[in-house]
C-alpha positions in Angstrom: -6.6 -1.2 50.2 -4.4 -4.3 48.6 -0.6 -4.3 49.0 -0.7 -5.3 45.3 -2.4 -4.5 42.2 -2.8 -0.8 43.2 -2.9 0.9 39.7 -1.9 4.9 39.5 -2.1 5.9 36.2 0.0 3.5 33.9 1.9 2.1 37.0 1.1 -0.6 39.1 2.2 0.1 42.7 3.6 -2.4 45.1 3.7 -0.7 48.6 5.4 -3.6 50.5 8.4 -3.9 48.2 8.6 -0.1 47.5 8.3 -0.8 43.7 6.5 0.7 40.8 6.0 -1.3 37.8 5.5 0.0 34.5 5.3 -1.3 30.9 9.1 -1.3 30.3 10.5 -1.9 33.7 10.0 -1.6 37.6 11.6 1.3 39.4 12.4 1.0 43.2 11.7 3.7 45.6 12.8 4.7 49.2 10.3 3.9 51.8 9.1 7.5 52.4 8.6 8.3 48.8 6.3 5.3 48.6 4.6 6.8 51.6 4.0 10.1 49.8 2.7 8.4 46.8 0.3 6.2 49.0 -0.8 9.3 51.0 -1.8 11.2 47.8 -3.5 8.1 46.6 -5.7 7.8 49.4 -7.5 10.9 48.1 -7.3 11.3 44.4 -7.7 14.9 43.3 -7.8 16.3 46.7 -5.0 18.9 47.8 -2.8 17.8 50.7 -1.0 20.9 52.4 2.8 20.8 53.2 2.0 20.4 56.7 -0.4 17.6 56.4 2.3 15.4 54.3 5.0 16.5 56.8 2.6 15.5 59.8 2.0 12.3 57.9 5.4 11.1 56.7 7.5 12.5 59.4 5.3 11.7 62.4 5.3 15.1 63.9 8.9 15.6 63.9 10.1 19.2 62.8 12.0 18.8 59.3 13.1 21.4 56.9 10.7 21.8 54.1 13.4 21.1 51.6 12.8 17.3 52.9 9.4 17.2 51.5 10.4 19.0 48.3 12.9 16.4 47.6 10.7 13.7 48.3 8.3 15.1 45.7 11.1 15.4 43.3 12.1 11.5 43.8 8.4 10.6 43.4 8.0 12.5 40.2 11.1 11.3 38.6 10.3 7.8 39.5 6.9 8.4 37.9 8.6 9.9 34.8 6.4 13.1 35.6 7.0 16.5 34.4 6.5 18.9 37.1 5.7 21.9 34.4 3.1 19.5 32.7 2.1 16.9 35.1 0.1 13.8 34.7 0.6 12.4 38.2 1.8 15.1 41.1 0.4 18.4 40.6 1.8 21.4 42.6 -1.2 23.7 43.6 0.6 27.1 44.2 0.6 28.1 48.0 -1.4 25.2 48.9 0.2 21.9 48.4 0.0 19.0 46.2 -2.3 16.6 44.7 -2.3 13.0 42.7 -4.3 13.9 39.3 -4.0 10.2 37.8 -6.6 7.9 38.0 -6.3 5.4 40.9 -7.9 1.9 41.6 -7.2 -1.3 43.4 -8.3 -4.8 42.7 -11.7 -4.1 44.2 -12.2 -1.5 42.0 -12.6 1.1 44.7 -10.6 4.2 45.0 -8.4 4.0 48.2 -9.1 6.0 51.1 -7.3 7.9 53.6 -8.3 5.9 56.5 -7.2 2.5 54.9 -3.8 4.4 54.6 -3.6 5.5 57.8 -4.5 2.2 59.1 -2.3 0.2 57.2 0.5 2.8 58.0 0.0 2.3 61.6 -0.5 -1.6 61.5 3.0 -2.2 59.5 4.7 0.5 61.5 5.8 2.7 58.6 6.8 6.0 59.3 10.7 6.1 59.4 11.4 9.6 59.8 11.8 9.8 64.0 14.5 12.1 64.8 16.7 12.9 68.1 16.8 16.9 68.7 17.2 18.9 65.1 18.8 16.0 63.7 18.4 12.3 62.8 19.7 5.0 57.0 19.3 4.7 55.1 21.5 3.9 52.3 18.6 3.8 49.6 19.5 3.9 46.0 18.1 6.5 43.7 18.1 7.0 40.3 20.5 9.8 38.8 18.8 12.9 37.4 19.0 12.9 33.8 19.0 9.1 33.2 16.2 7.3 31.8 13.4 6.5 34.1 14.2 2.9 34.5 17.2 1.6 36.2 18.4 -2.0 35.0 17.8 -4.3 37.9 21.1 -6.1 37.2 23.0 -2.9 38.1 21.0 -2.2 41.2 22.2 -5.5 42.5 25.6 -4.9 41.7 25.8 -1.9 43.4 24.0 -3.3 46.4 26.5 -5.9 46.3 29.3 -3.1 46.2 27.8 -1.4 49.1 27.9 -4.5 51.3 31.7 -4.8 50.4 32.2 -1.1 51.2 30.4 -1.3 54.6 32.7 -3.8 56.4 35.6 -1.3 56.0 38.6 -3.6 55.3 41.3 -3.0 52.5 40.3 -6.0 50.3 36.5 -5.3 50.7 36.9 -1.8 49.9 38.9 -2.6 46.6 36.2 -5.1 45.6 33.5 -2.5 46.0 35.7 0.3 43.8 35.9 -2.3 41.3 32.4 -3.1 41.2 31.2 0.6 41.3 33.7 1.0 38.1 32.1 -1.9 36.3 28.7 -0.1 36.6 30.2 3.3 35.5 31.6 1.7 32.4 28.2 0.9 31.2 26.3 4.0 32.9 28.8 6.9 33.4 25.8 9.1 35.0 25.0 6.5 37.6 24.6 8.7 40.7 24.7 5.7 43.2 28.0 4.4 41.5 29.8 7.7 41.4 29.0 8.3 45.0 30.0 4.5 46.0 33.4 5.2 43.7 34.0 8.4 45.8 33.7 6.9 49.0 35.8 4.0 48.1 38.6 6.1 46.8 38.4 8.3 49.7 38.7 5.5 52.4 41.4 4.0 50.0 43.5 7.1 50.5 42.5 7.8 54.2 42.8 4.1 55.7 45.3 2.2 53.5 47.6 4.1 51.3 50.7 6.1 52.3 54.4 6.0 52.3 56.0 2.5 52.1 56.7 2.4 55.9 53.1 2.9 56.6 51.2 0.6 54.3 50.9 -2.3 56.8 49.5 -0.1 59.4 46.0 0.9 58.5 44.5 3.9 59.8 41.4 3.8 61.7 40.1 7.4 61.1 40.2 10.4 59.4 41.8 12.2 62.0 44.8 9.9 62.2 45.2 10.3 58.5 45.4 14.2 58.7 47.7 13.8 61.7 50.1 11.5 60.1 50.6 14.2 57.2 50.2 11.9 54.6 46.9 13.9 53.5 49.1 16.8 53.0 51.2 15.2 50.2 50.5 15.8 46.0 49.8 12.0 45.9 47.1 11.7 48.4 45.6 15.1 47.4 45.4 13.9 43.6 43.0 11.0 44.9 41.3 12.9 47.2 40.4 15.5 44.4 39.2 12.7 42.0 36.7 11.7 45.0 35.5 15.3 45.3 35.1 15.3 41.6 33.2 12.1 41.8 30.8 13.3 44.4 30.2 16.6 42.7 29.2 14.8 39.3 26.9 12.6 41.7 25.1 15.5 43.5 24.6 17.2 40.1 23.0 14.4 38.7 21.0 13.5 41.6 20.6 16.5 44.3 18.6 14.0 46.4 21.1 11.5 46.8 22.2 11.4 50.6 25.3 9.3 49.9 26.8 11.6 47.3 26.4 14.4 49.9 27.9 12.3 52.6 30.8 11.4 50.2 31.3 15.0 49.4 31.6 15.8 53.0 34.4 13.0 53.7 36.2 14.3 50.8 36.3 17.9 51.8 37.2 16.8 55.1 40.4 15.1 53.8 41.5 18.4 51.8 41.0 20.3 55.3 38.0 22.1 53.7 35.8 21.8 57.0 33.3 24.4 56.4 32.4 22.8 53.0 32.4 19.5 54.7 29.8 20.9 57.3 27.8 22.3 54.3 27.8 18.8 52.8 26.9 16.6 55.5 24.1 19.2 56.7 22.7 18.7 53.3 22.6 15.0 53.6 20.7 15.0 56.9 18.1 17.5 55.2 17.4 14.9 52.7 17.8 11.8 54.9 17.5 12.8 59.1 18.1 9.2 59.6 21.6 9.0 57.9 23.9 7.6 60.8 26.8 7.4 58.6 26.6 11.2 57.9 26.0 11.4 62.0 29.4 9.6 62.5 31.4 11.6 60.2 30.0 14.7 61.7 31.0 13.5 65.2 34.6 13.3 63.9 34.5 16.8 61.9 33.2 18.5 65.1 36.6 17.6 66.7 38.6 18.8 63.8 36.8 21.9 63.2 36.8 23.1 67.1 33.7 22.1 68.5 34.5 18.9 70.2 31.5 19.4 72.7 29.0 18.5 69.5 31.2 15.0 69.0 29.2 13.0 71.5 25.7 14.4 70.8 26.4 13.2 66.9 27.3 9.7 68.1 24.4 9.5 70.4 22.1 10.3 67.6 23.8 7.8 65.2 23.6 5.2 67.8 19.8 5.6 68.2 19.4 5.9 64.1 21.1 2.5 63.7 18.9 1.2 66.6 15.6 2.0 64.6 17.2 1.0 61.4 18.9 -2.1 62.5 16.7 -4.8 60.9 16.5 -3.0 57.9 20.1 -2.5 57.1 21.8 -5.0 59.5 25.1 -5.7 57.3 25.9 -2.2 57.2 24.8 -1.2 60.7 26.4 -4.3 62.9 30.3 -3.4 62.5 29.4 0.2 63.8 26.7 -0.2 66.5 28.7 -1.5 69.4 31.5 0.8 68.7 29.4 4.0 68.6 27.6 3.1 71.7 31.3 2.4 73.3 32.5 5.5 72.3 29.5 7.4 73.9 29.9 5.4 77.1 33.5 6.7 77.2 33.0 10.0 76.7 30.7 10.1 79.4 33.2 8.3 81.6 35.7 10.6 81.0 33.3 13.7 81.6 32.7 12.2 85.0 29.0 11.1 84.3 29.3 7.8 85.7 25.8 6.8 86.0 25.2 7.8 82.3 28.4 6.0 81.5 27.1 2.9 83.0 24.0 3.0 81.4 25.5 3.5 78.1 27.8 0.2 78.4 24.9 -1.6 79.7 22.9 -0.8 76.5 25.8 -2.2 74.2 26.2 -5.1 76.6 22.3 -5.9 76.4 22.6 -6.2 72.6 26.2 -7.3 72.1 26.6 -9.7 75.4 29.9 -10.8 74.8 31.8 -7.5 73.7 34.7 -7.7 75.8 35.5 -4.0 75.6 32.0 -3.2 76.9 32.7 -5.7 79.8 36.1 -3.9 80.7 34.1 -0.5 80.6 31.4 -1.5 82.8 33.7 -3.0 85.2 35.7 0.2 85.4 32.8 2.3 86.0 31.8 -0.1 88.9 35.1 0.4 90.2 34.8 4.1 90.0 31.3 4.0 91.6 32.8 2.2 94.6 31.1 -1.3 93.9 34.0 -3.7 93.3 32.0 -6.7 93.7 29.8 -5.4 90.7 32.8 -5.0 88.7 34.1 -8.5 89.3 30.7 -10.1 88.5 30.8 -8.4 85.1 34.2 -9.9 84.5 33.2 -13.4 85.6 30.4 -13.1 83.6 32.2 -12.6 80.4 35.2 -14.6 81.4 37.5 -11.8 82.1 38.0 -12.3 85.5 41.6 -13.6 84.9 42.5 -10.2 83.3 44.6 -7.4 85.2 42.7 -4.8 83.0 39.3 -6.1 84.0 
């Protein structure tokens, strides 16, 4: 089966770019949704059980059945299909799903399952690996209720705004907010823009706004903002409540939008509604078990809601998810990857697990070899292990040998 010129019903399917081309426009889908379509297209008319689909798409990792349901929902939405009167994806009661539209490629032959799995293996498709019971995806989904086609210029604007937002500076955050607002001016029910603006507003209040004497001291975390008392003021609460409203609208328009649920979790956390935040984050991870941003947020939430023993576990899972997805989302991941690994290493050090701490510092330095914080941390571990020569060598390698703290 060729990667281009595959035709399913009235759609041209382009697996490599995760796009569906119709008569009116082109729709972009997330990789796993494309995988679902290609699996069903491998045997048109045949019923695939839920277990078969989960095994194929999630590589044997146990996931909640809701994850499959949402993938089917997204695929139907992309195809402009009606679940009650389907022309593409039919639900077969108590059995599974099947593709009922005609399928052909440029050879004129229907695709087959063997080709699907061979292609899937050869290009490394299957992004649903998990750590434990949890596992980037910041894929942009069309909002439910919108027309089945989303203007490509709007997608490009949202992607640009996401890039600004992911840098976590005051100026970049404000640039992202303005772009999201410009999209919403034309498309008020765009779930991606609603979720993005919700996040930008929450970050503005948590990190950058506050009393006049605090404006030049950007806070680095939600915990710092809560501890400062600023978030308890009517001014801050007004902004956070707006963030909640935007996130709720986004989740209502598109219940399968991971980032919308993550945005709702962050805003609820800022209101000290930690139970609601936990539920929102858990929903995000059901939809996308690789969403490392949610894992980082859950790490902080674990401390806030009195279960600090879970914090490091979430950070470790986030680090591995970023590791798996780095090449696909390097702009967003790069500012976080080393910091998360260092946090895990420091946690292991404070717990007295020196060998584990050493391994984590070494993991970070292997990928970020000039990271001074990582070098100092590794030297500290070697000192604690009674290996001062190794500690000195680490300092020399990083040019830190003249620093007393190394």
